[in-house]
Backbone as ProteinMPNN parsed JSONL, in Angstrom:
{"seq_chain_A": "DPGVRDVIRSMLESAGYQVLAAENGKEAMKILKSARVDLILTDLVMPEQEGIETIKTLRRDYPDVKVIAMSGAFGGDYLRIASYLGAHGTLPKPIQMPALLNLIAETLGEEPGD", "coords_chain_A": {"N_chain_A": [[-14.496, 44.665, -35.003], [-15.175, 41.54, -33.518], [-16.734, 39.989, -34.213], [-17.391, 40.099, -36.738], [-14.606, 39.684, -38.089], [-14.119, 37.158, -37.25], [-15.824, 35.607, -38.9], [-15.425, 36.426, -41.711], [-12.346, 35.737, -40.925], [-13.041, 32.756, -41.195], [-14.76, 32.094, -43.546], [-12.609, 32.744, -45.538], [-10.239, 30.677, -44.736], [-12.398, 28.6, -45.222], [-11.888, 28.969, -47.894], [-9.462, 28.291, -48.605], [-7.128, 30.034, -47.743], [-4.43, 30.824, -45.27], [-4.818, 31.954, -42.061], [-4.223, 34.988, -40.36], [-4.938, 36.708, -37.66], [-5.616, 39.679, -36.027], [-6.254, 41.769, -33.721], [-6.422, 44.949, -33.607], [-4.035, 47.503, -35.267], [-1.124, 47.836, -34.22], [-1.463, 44.668, -33.501], [-0.72, 43.22, -35.323], [1.254, 44.162, -36.374], [3.036, 43.342, -34.723], [2.83, 40.613, -35.456], [3.758, 40.756, -37.461], [6.08, 40.376, -37.165], [7.33, 38.097, -36.72], [5.97, 36.423, -38.591], [5.649, 35.269, -42.353], [3.854, 37.19, -44.453], [1.692, 37.734, -46.569], [-0.324, 38.741, -47.521], [-2.392, 42.003, -46.292], [-5.56, 42.208, -44.706], [-7.039, 44.74, -44.018], [-9.369, 46.545, -41.275], [-10.134, 50.152, -41.462], [-10.95, 51.764, -39.452], [-10.137, 51.113, -36.292], [-9.524, 50.152, -33.056], [-6.484, 51.598, -30.401], [-4.796, 51.482, -32.91], [-5.16, 52.783, -35.754], [-6.45, 51.781, -38.827], [-5.341, 53.581, -41.028], [-2.878, 54.328, -40.235], [-1.861, 52.177, -39.8], [-1.546, 50.989, -42.663], [0.848, 53.229, -43.827], [2.375, 52.742, -41.977], [3.051, 49.888, -42.653], [3.632, 50.237, -45.109], [6.087, 51.547, -45.016], [7.628, 49.674, -43.447], [7.425, 47.504, -44.43], [7.361, 46.508, -47.472], [6.947, 44.836, -49.037], [4.422, 43.414, -48.394], [1.487, 42.721, -49.396], [-1.626, 44.972, -49.607], [-5.61, 45.486, -48.373], [-7.932, 47.746, -47.551], [-10.636, 47.784, -45.679], [-13.895, 49.522, -45.226], [-16.73, 50.847, -43.607], [-16.621, 54.061, -42.994], [-16.831, 56.957, -43.172], [-18.6, 57.925, -45.696], [-16.416, 56.64, -47.59], [-14.309, 58.131, -48.365], [-12.194, 57.602, -46.323], [-11.71, 55.387, -47.558], [-10.569, 56.063, -50.212], [-8.313, 57.55, -49.074], [-7.207, 55.726, -48.268], [-5.897, 54.266, -50.214], [-4.276, 56.122, -51.578], [-2.609, 56.341, -50.075], [-1.453, 53.892, -50.275], [-2.602, 51.454, -50.474], [-3.536, 48.379, -52.157], [-6.113, 47.258, -52.382], [-9.417, 48.323, -52.024], [-12.325, 48.109, -49.683], [-15.91, 48.505, -50.136], [-18.093, 48.674, -47.048], [-20.921, 47.097, -46.238], [-19.152, 44.105, -45.884], [-18.588, 42.12, -49.605], [-18.308, 38.769, -49.449], [-17.676, 37.496, -52.047], [-16.798, 39.104, -53.529], [-14.618, 39.725, -52.186], [-13.067, 37.537, -51.875], [-12.591, 38.0, -54.715], [-11.134, 40.224, -54.758], [-8.678, 39.639, -53.375], [-8.09, 37.203, -54.283], [-6.776, 38.463, -56.948], [-5.196, 40.853, -55.894], [-2.746, 39.331, -55.314], [-2.192, 37.752, -57.575], [-3.358, 36.015, -58.63], [-6.036, 33.469, -59.901], [-8.924, 34.287, -59.682], [-10.647, 31.923, -57.29], [-8.615, 29.792, -57.543]], "CA_chain_A": [[-15.218, 43.949, -34.323], [-14.542, 40.492, -33.217], [-17.819, 38.818, -34.875], [-17.149, 40.316, -38.491], [-13.186, 39.434, -37.795], [-13.664, 36.067, -37.206], [-16.384, 35.248, -40.064], [-14.294, 36.901, -42.204], [-11.486, 34.484, -41.345], [-13.42, 31.907, -41.268], [-14.385, 32.008, -44.728], [-10.839, 32.793, -45.848], [-9.667, 29.63, -44.487], [-12.912, 27.383, -46.041], [-11.545, 28.922, -49.352], [-8.08, 27.6, -48.587], [-5.947, 31.139, -47.49], [-3.83, 30.713, -44.038], [-5.093, 33.302, -41.784], [-3.722, 34.792, -38.667], [-6.001, 37.732, -37.168], [-5.479, 40.991, -35.325], [-7.022, 42.949, -32.865], [-5.633, 45.759, -34.336], [-2.912, 47.395, -36.246], [-0.388, 47.526, -33.312], [-0.979, 43.654, -33.126], [-0.483, 43.256, -36.772], [2.498, 44.687, -36.547], [3.672, 42.59, -33.757], [2.427, 39.282, -36.187], [4.113, 40.477, -38.843], [7.338, 40.532, -36.586], [7.396, 36.58, -36.724], [5.18, 35.527, -39.807], [5.411, 35.45, -43.228], [2.713, 37.457, -44.654], [1.668, 37.733, -48.243], [-1.385, 40.01, -47.844], [-3.216, 42.074, -44.869], [-6.89, 42.916, -44.598], [-7.719, 45.584, -42.679], [-10.349, 47.982, -41.235], [-10.122, 51.324, -41.658], [-11.589, 51.956, -37.826], [-10.186, 50.227, -34.872], [-8.985, 50.78, -31.965], [-5.169, 51.422, -30.524], [-3.685, 51.838, -34.091], [-6.416, 52.41, -37.102], [-6.169, 51.185, -40.513], [-4.905, 54.46, -42.124], [-1.494, 54.588, -39.587], [-1.153, 50.574, -40.017], [-1.24, 51.127, -43.929], [1.781, 53.898, -43.278], [3.456, 51.157, -41.577], [2.893, 48.802, -43.734], [4.145, 50.658, -46.65], [7.131, 51.989, -44.498], [8.82, 48.599, -43.213], [6.94, 45.557, -45.239], [6.826, 47.017, -48.492], [6.304, 43.903, -49.948], [3.177, 43.029, -48.037], [0.051, 43.908, -50.023], [-2.746, 45.666, -48.429], [-6.371, 45.798, -48.461], [-8.447, 47.965, -46.557], [-11.908, 47.875, -45.937], [-13.979, 51.032, -44.145], [-18.04, 52.046, -44.352], [-16.926, 55.091, -42.439], [-16.648, 58.646, -43.867], [-18.591, 58.22, -47.247], [-15.495, 56.195, -48.558], [-13.045, 59.119, -47.656], [-10.563, 56.413, -45.629], [-11.235, 54.392, -48.659], [-9.831, 56.864, -51.262], [-7.051, 58.115, -48.616], [-6.077, 54.042, -48.254], [-5.166, 53.586, -51.977], [-3.524, 57.202, -51.839], [-1.235, 55.764, -49.31], [-0.122, 52.408, -50.888], [-3.887, 50.195, -50.205], [-3.378, 47.85, -53.294], [-7.286, 47.469, -53.022], [-10.353, 48.314, -51.037], [-13.788, 47.312, -50.561], [-16.687, 48.95, -49.013], [-18.376, 47.51, -46.158], [-20.461, 45.757, -45.992], [-18.547, 43.045, -47.318], [-19.379, 40.818, -49.724], [-17.366, 37.232, -49.763], [-17.376, 36.952, -53.637], [-16.1, 40.733, -53.868], [-13.618, 40.152, -51.009], [-12.312, 36.977, -52.49], [-12.034, 37.975, -56.004], [-10.282, 41.128, -54.615], [-7.592, 39.117, -52.583], [-7.384, 36.476, -55.619], [-6.293, 39.765, -57.959], [-4.07, 41.225, -55.482], [-2.365, 37.962, -55.061], [-1.844, 36.901, -58.904], [-4.263, 34.711, -58.324], [-7.072, 33.244, -60.641], [-10.684, 33.67, -58.85], [-11.02, 30.159, -57.101], [-8.07, 28.907, -56.875]], "C_chain_A": [[-14.814, 42.381, -34.17], [-15.42, 39.332, -34.101], [-17.447, 38.954, -35.958], [-15.874, 39.575, -38.233], [-13.537, 37.406, -38.263], [-14.992, 35.063, -38.456], [-15.701, 35.484, -41.084], [-12.871, 35.562, -41.998], [-12.058, 32.892, -41.795], [-13.695, 31.01, -42.678], [-13.074, 31.823, -45.647], [-10.146, 31.658, -45.619], [-10.328, 28.53, -45.271], [-12.065, 27.831, -47.635], [-10.262, 28.746, -49.524], [-6.757, 28.795, -48.198], [-5.959, 30.377, -45.765], [-4.049, 31.92, -43.617], [-4.893, 33.804, -40.511], [-4.579, 35.962, -38.803], [-5.275, 38.493, -35.971], [-6.148, 41.752, -34.621], [-7.143, 44.132, -33.606], [-4.677, 46.051, -35.022], [-1.737, 46.761, -35.475], [0.016, 45.801, -32.99], [-0.763, 42.95, -34.273], [0.573, 43.407, -36.596], [3.542, 43.649, -35.796], [3.429, 40.81, -34.768], [3.974, 39.566, -37.005], [6.307, 40.078, -38.608], [8.241, 38.567, -36.598], [6.841, 35.928, -37.751], [5.517, 36.281, -41.11], [4.173, 35.737, -43.964], [2.582, 38.108, -46.141], [0.804, 38.888, -48.42], [-2.05, 40.237, -46.516], [-4.488, 43.007, -45.114], [-6.907, 43.541, -43.909], [-8.584, 46.708, -42.427], [-9.287, 48.882, -40.843], [-10.252, 52.183, -40.226], [-11.512, 51.154, -37.316], [-9.269, 50.977, -33.766], [-7.528, 50.756, -31.66], [-4.582, 52.217, -31.88], [-4.949, 51.645, -35.049], [-5.792, 52.408, -38.062], [-5.267, 52.039, -41.096], [-2.884, 54.76, -41.589], [-1.351, 53.263, -40.01], [-0.438, 50.333, -41.731], [0.316, 52.028, -43.97], [2.31, 53.221, -43.043], [3.861, 50.763, -42.348], [3.955, 49.294, -44.907], [5.724, 51.172, -46.523], [8.171, 50.361, -44.154], [8.331, 47.993, -43.537], [6.683, 46.378, -46.322], [6.85, 46.273, -49.636], [5.023, 42.967, -49.851], [2.579, 43.325, -49.202], [-0.82, 43.996, -48.906], [-3.874, 45.696, -49.058], [-7.219, 46.214, -48.093], [-10.149, 48.006, -47.298], [-12.587, 48.765, -45.069], [-15.796, 51.031, -44.849], [-17.864, 53.318, -43.243], [-16.604, 56.516, -43.596], [-17.222, 58.728, -45.574], [-17.667, 57.28, -48.185], [-14.581, 57.145, -48.901], [-11.913, 58.38, -47.767], [-10.617, 55.815, -47.133], [-9.948, 55.33, -49.799], [-7.994, 57.08, -50.614], [-6.456, 56.751, -48.213], [-5.333, 54.026, -49.549], [-4.034, 54.545, -51.796], [-2.382, 56.872, -51.391], [-1.073, 54.441, -49.537], [-1.596, 51.225, -50.695], [-3.786, 49.339, -51.91], [-4.936, 47.548, -54.07], [-7.941, 48.072, -51.319], [-11.634, 48.091, -51.432], [-14.396, 48.096, -49.246], [-17.646, 48.464, -48.276], [-20.072, 47.952, -46.315], [-19.939, 44.977, -47.069], [-19.343, 42.17, -47.875], [-18.783, 39.731, -50.179], [-17.311, 37.325, -51.087], [-16.317, 37.973, -53.997], [-14.903, 40.42, -53.071], [-12.761, 39.359, -51.714], [-11.685, 37.061, -53.722], [-11.059, 39.173, -55.832], [-8.686, 40.048, -54.085], [-7.116, 38.15, -54.204], [-6.276, 37.488, -56.262], [-5.214, 40.34, -57.193], [-2.904, 40.206, -55.039], [-1.543, 37.64, -56.484], [-2.417, 35.873, -58.719], [-5.185, 34.331, -59.668], [-8.186, 33.281, -59.645], [-10.468, 32.535, -58.745], [-10.235, 29.425, -57.185], [-7.499, 27.803, -55.834]], "O_chain_A": [[-13.914, 42.074, -34.952], [-15.038, 38.241, -34.523], [-17.045, 37.912, -36.476], [-16.206, 38.395, -38.115], [-13.236, 36.731, -39.247], [-14.816, 33.865, -38.675], [-15.207, 34.442, -41.514], [-12.582, 34.704, -42.833], [-11.519, 32.108, -42.576], [-13.256, 29.901, -42.986], [-12.733, 30.836, -46.299], [-9.227, 31.531, -46.427], [-9.678, 27.678, -45.877], [-11.704, 26.932, -48.395], [-9.808, 29.035, -50.631], [-5.578, 28.475, -48.347], [-6.844, 29.741, -45.193], [-3.736, 32.917, -44.268], [-5.321, 33.175, -39.543], [-4.978, 36.278, -39.924], [-4.517, 37.972, -35.152], [-6.754, 42.61, -35.264], [-8.152, 44.231, -34.303], [-4.149, 45.096, -35.591], [-1.298, 45.638, -35.725], [1.086, 45.424, -32.512], [-0.58, 41.755, -34.04], [1.126, 42.313, -36.699], [4.621, 43.27, -36.249], [4.183, 39.91, -34.399], [4.956, 38.829, -37.099], [7.243, 39.761, -39.342], [9.405, 38.179, -36.497], [7.198, 34.759, -37.896], [5.662, 37.502, -41.167], [3.395, 34.81, -44.186], [3.386, 38.889, -46.651], [1.013, 39.816, -49.201], [-2.315, 39.34, -45.715], [-4.498, 44.155, -45.557], [-6.779, 43.074, -42.777], [-8.612, 47.697, -43.159], [-8.203, 48.737, -40.278], [-9.605, 53.216, -40.054], [-12.338, 50.245, -37.403], [-8.594, 52.006, -33.739], [-6.917, 50.01, -32.426], [-4.041, 53.322, -31.864], [-5.614, 50.611, -35.118], [-4.696, 52.939, -38.238], [-4.341, 51.512, -41.711], [-1.967, 55.195, -42.286], [-0.436, 53.205, -40.832], [0.627, 49.796, -42.037], [1.186, 51.197, -44.23], [3.026, 52.768, -43.936], [4.926, 51.071, -42.884], [4.89, 48.661, -45.395], [6.492, 51.245, -47.483], [9.272, 50.142, -44.657], [8.599, 47.065, -42.773], [5.682, 47.081, -46.186], [6.805, 46.653, -50.807], [4.614, 42.137, -50.663], [3.074, 44.123, -49.998], [-0.856, 43.454, -47.801], [-3.769, 45.889, -50.269], [-8.037, 45.299, -47.997], [-10.655, 48.133, -48.413], [-11.99, 48.939, -44.007], [-16.119, 51.153, -46.031], [-18.874, 53.624, -42.609], [-16.135, 56.58, -44.733], [-16.631, 59.313, -46.482], [-17.99, 57.1, -49.359], [-13.968, 56.89, -49.937], [-11.028, 58.323, -48.62], [-9.595, 55.793, -47.818], [-8.75, 55.102, -49.968], [-6.928, 56.907, -51.206], [-5.282, 56.681, -47.85], [-4.144, 53.73, -49.668], [-2.891, 54.09, -51.82], [-1.309, 56.993, -51.983], [-0.362, 53.866, -48.712], [-1.313, 50.038, -50.855], [-4.073, 50.086, -52.846], [-5.22, 47.522, -55.268], [-7.454, 48.206, -50.197], [-12.14, 47.936, -52.544], [-13.968, 48.308, -48.111], [-18.272, 47.605, -48.897], [-20.366, 49.133, -46.503], [-20.037, 44.968, -48.296], [-20.301, 41.567, -47.392], [-18.684, 39.648, -51.403], [-16.125, 37.033, -51.238], [-15.258, 37.768, -54.592], [-13.957, 41.095, -53.476], [-11.779, 39.883, -52.24], [-10.62, 36.51, -54.002], [-10.153, 39.245, -56.662], [-7.72, 40.015, -54.847], [-6.165, 38.362, -54.956], [-5.069, 37.316, -56.092], [-4.147, 40.371, -57.807], [-2.121, 40.679, -54.215], [-0.357, 37.308, -56.451], [-1.849, 34.782, -58.656], [-4.943, 35.087, -60.61], [-8.346, 32.36, -58.844], [-10.121, 31.867, -59.719], [-10.56, 28.251, -57.006], [-6.573, 27.062, -56.166]]}, "name": "protein", "num_of_chains": 1, "seq": "DPGVRDVIRSMLESAGYQVLAAENGKEAMKILKSARVDLILTDLVMPEQEGIETIKTLRRDYPDVKVIAMSGAFGGDYLRIASYLGAHGTLPKPIQMPALLNLIAETLGEEPGD"}
């Protein structure tokens, strides 16, 4: 959802993170070919290439990139699958920004609030 993506992007930028946004997994893979990325935050239900396929591709082609998956679909089953496939963290929707910021900091090895 573009609106949710824009809100999360704005909040992350306000927290001091540089953010590159993609509409779907295919677009994210294109960005990764030309930009250094430390972490991918992905929804698991997206058009064209959904998050599960994106995580599989990331683990295969970009094993050093950290992944956080978020979803409100299927009662948490998708989040369990994402963890099994190698997501470093998962968050159920609706996203609570303090929880997201803490998980990002933890995943990147930072202190929350740095």
